[in-house]
C-alpha positions, 0 to 999 in steps of 0.5 A, spaced: 580 891 439 574 887 438 574 881 435 569 877 432 569 870 430 563 864 428 561 857 428 557 852 427 552 850 433 548 845 430 541 844 426 535 845 428 529 840 428 526 844 421 534 843 418 536 850 419 544 851 422 545 854 427 551 859 429 555 861 435 558 869 434 564 870 439 565 877 440 571 878 445 575 885 447 582 886 450 579 888 456 577 881 458 571 880 456 567 875 451 561 874 449 557 868 445 551 870 441 547 864 438 542 866 431 537 861 434 532 867 438 538 871 437 540 869 445 545 871 449 549 864 451 554 867 455 558 873 458 565 872 461 567 878 464 573 879 470 573 878 477 575 881 483 580 876 484 583 877 476 579 871 474 574 870 469 566 869 470 560 867 465 554 871 469 548 868 465 545 863 465 544 859 459 544 852 456 550 848 453 546 844 446 541 847 441 536 842 443 535 845 450 533 852 447 530 849 442 526 845 448 526 851 453 521 854 456 524 860 461 526 865 455 534 864 457 538 870 454 533 870 449 530 875 444 522 876 445 517 878 442 513 881 438 511 884 444 514 883 451 511 880 457 504 879 457 498 881 453 491 880 458 486 876 455 491 875 448 487 881 445 488 889 443 483 893 440 488 897 434 484 903 430 478 901 432 479 893 430 479 887 435 486 882 434 486 875 437 494 873 440 496 866 440 494 864 448 501 862 450 499 863 457 492 860 460 488 865 457 493 870 456 499 872 450 506 872 453 512 874 449 512 872 442 516 867 439 521 871 437 525 867 442 524 860 438 527 862 431 532 862 427 536 869 424 540 871 419 546 873 422 552 878 420 558 881 422 559 888 421 565 891 424 565 891 431 557 888 431 554 882 430 547 884 426 541 879 426 535 880 421 528 877 421 522 879 417 515 877 421 510 876 417 503 880 418 498 876 422 503 872 425 500 870 431 496 874 430 500 881 430 497 885 423 502 888 419 510 885 416 516 887 420 522 888 419 526 887 424 533 888 426 538 887 432 544 889 433 550 887 439 555 891 439 561 890 444 565 896 447 572 896 451 569 898 456 566 891 457 560 895 455 555 890 451 550 894 446 543 891 445 539 896 439 532 893 436 530 897 430 523 895 426 519 897 421 512 896 419 508 896 412 501 896 417 499 900 424 501 894 429 504 893 437 511 892 438 515 890 444 522 888 444 527 886 449 532 881 452 531 876 457 538 874 459 538 872 467 544 874 470 549 871 476 554 875 477 557 870 482 558 866 475 557 859 474 556 856 481 549 854 481 548 859 487 542 864 488 543 872 487 538 873 493 545 876 496 546 881 490 545 888 490 540 891 487 538 899 485 533 901 480 532 907 479 524 909 479 519 911 483 513 907 481 510 900 478 505 897 475 500 893 480 499 886 478 492 882 480 493 874 481 495 872 475 499 877 475 497 882 470 497 889 470 491 892 472 492 899 469 494 902 477 501 906 477 503 905 484 509 909 489 515 903 491 516 908 497 515 903 503 514 897 499 519 891 498 518 894 492 522 900 492 529 899 490 531 906 489 537 905 495 541 899 494 539 893 497 539 885 497 534 882 492 532 877 497 531 882 503 524 883 501 522 877 497 518 873 502 515 879 504 508 878 507 505 883 500 499 881 496 504 884 489 510 879 492 505 873 494 501 874 487 509 873 482 512 868 488 517 874 488 519 880 483 516 879 476 514 887 476 514 892 471 517 899 474 516 905 470 523 908 470 524 915 472 527 919 465 527 919 458 533 917 453 538 913 454 540 913 462 543 908 467 536 905 471 540 899 475 546 897 479 546 890 481 553 887 485 555 881 488 560 882 493 563 874 493 565 876 485 567 883 486 562 884 478 557 890 478 553 891 472 550 898 470 544 897 466 543 902 461 536 904 457 532 908 453 526 905 455 520 906 459 520 901 462 524 895 465 520 888 467 525 885 474 524 877 474 527 874 480 527 867 477 521 865 481 520 859 477 527 856 474 528 850 477 532 846 472 531 839 475 523 840 473 526 841 465 534 841 462 539 842 465 544 848 465 550 849 463 555 845 465 550 840 468 548 846 473 541 844 475 539 852 477 535 853 483 530 857 484 532 866 483 538 863 481 538 869 476 535 875 475 532 879 469 532 887 466 527 885 462 527 893 458 521 894 455 514 898 455 509 897 460 505 889 460 498 890 456 499 897 454 495 896 448 489 895 452 491 901 457 491 908 453 494 912 459 501 906 459 507 909 454 504 907 446 506 901 442 503 902 437 507 903 430 505 906 423 508 905 417 513 910 415 515 910 422 521 907 426 522 903 432 529 903 436 532 902 443 537 901 445 540 897 452 547 897 455 549 893 460 556 895 463 560 890 467 566 893 471 569 890 478 570 892 486 575 891 491 
């Protein structure tokens, strides 16, 4: 049986009350989600020893989420990842976006917005009306983000959106996973598989060059499980430009399919990930040292490589590359994507 409760989680600088929703099942999984940024604050799952571990990075207080810069657990958009020069052309018209990443646009502001939330059966649903030209994007966007917990220890995240004018959209969740739990360790010994034969090349910024390259015989080949840290210091231009992994993988297959598997042999916790999206950004937490910003949960200072992200998405900078999967959404159409994170244990 799925149970969902709700409790206060403070008030924003603007005086908006924020809630935390707790979702629990009978299989030992518990998920905490905030109405601020729709952030996944906690995912507690059983380990191989019969205990429970919180496997996502985050903060203890609302003020830390308001001041945070690394998107712990956040829902991001209107366009996940980077758009070069913070501009794009749609239907012959050029739109200028907010420059929030040097000369470029990154992720958008949804991670710092308070959403309207409600309990709907075995799910928590958040809604938001993003006005036209918010950050420069055309079209008013009606958003629904639905988190559903299942008895098989799977968390589903479903995104739905409609618009009243042609626009671009790319939504994801930015959770950082550490299957060892909240112990301040890194994830370099975690083994990871990503079902992708190709990746999008990045330049020095790093931004997509437009080239889609084969992963075979490169440090970005995760088609067979390997430790995240095995090739993270490789003498390779793609690795050097990002300080580790911060790359979009062009996933194999279509529809809802399993695209990744990660294992910590220390905790015995396994994560299997499924999505309808064409790509995933693997980020190895290259710049998350919390001694430069706030402390993490329980006063922890998360180290470099302290968590890894599997940000399901359309490709970065897609509006500027016609051969990338389209991110255009028109009036009368419905954007809908789903990602599932499923947890289990090994002996």
